[in-house]
C-alpha positions in Angstrom: 287.1 30.1 64.9 286.9 28.1 68.2 290.1 28.0 70.4 291.1 26.0 73.4 292.9 27.8 76.0 296.2 26.0 77.4 294.6 25.1 80.5 291.5 23.7 79.0 293.8 21.6 76.7 296.0 20.2 79.6 293.1 19.4 82.0 290.3 18.5 80.1 292.2 16.9 76.8 295.2 15.3 78.2 294.2 14.9 82.1 297.9 15.7 82.9 299.5 17.8 85.7 301.2 21.4 85.0 304.5 20.2 85.3 304.0 17.3 82.7 302.6 19.7 80.3 305.7 21.8 80.8 307.7 19.2 79.8 306.0 18.3 76.7 306.1 21.9 75.8 309.6 22.5 76.4 310.6 19.6 74.3 308.5 20.7 71.6 306.2 17.9 71.6 302.7 19.7 71.5 301.2 21.3 68.2 302.2 25.0 68.0 299.9 27.5 69.9 298.2 30.8 68.9 299.5 33.5 71.0 296.9 36.0 72.0 297.9 38.7 74.5 300.8 36.6 76.3 298.2 33.5 76.5 298.3 30.5 74.7 295.4 29.1 72.7 295.0 26.0 70.5 292.9 25.1 67.5 290.6 22.1 68.0 292.0 21.0 64.4 295.6 20.9 65.3 294.8 19.1 68.8 293.0 16.2 66.8 295.9 16.3 64.2 298.6 16.1 67.0 296.6 13.2 69.1 296.2 11.2 65.8 299.8 11.5 65.2 300.4 10.4 68.8 298.0 7.4 68.7 299.1 6.0 65.3 302.9 6.2 66.5 303.9 8.2 63.4 305.3 11.1 65.7 309.1 10.8 66.4 308.5 11.9 70.0 307.3 9.6 73.0 303.7 8.6 72.7 301.1 10.2 75.4 
């Protein structure tokens, strides 16, 4: 299974600052990470599902 690091997700997928990403994370408005050795990774499938929910407006949080 290929995983995406938190930094790669933040910079390449979302293109947002560390602070903005932290705010989303703190509010619970991100897909659940996979934690390996105190580092967060995301599956591409969970990222795509999360982005689809955000784009379609079915997510109860603010759209990205």
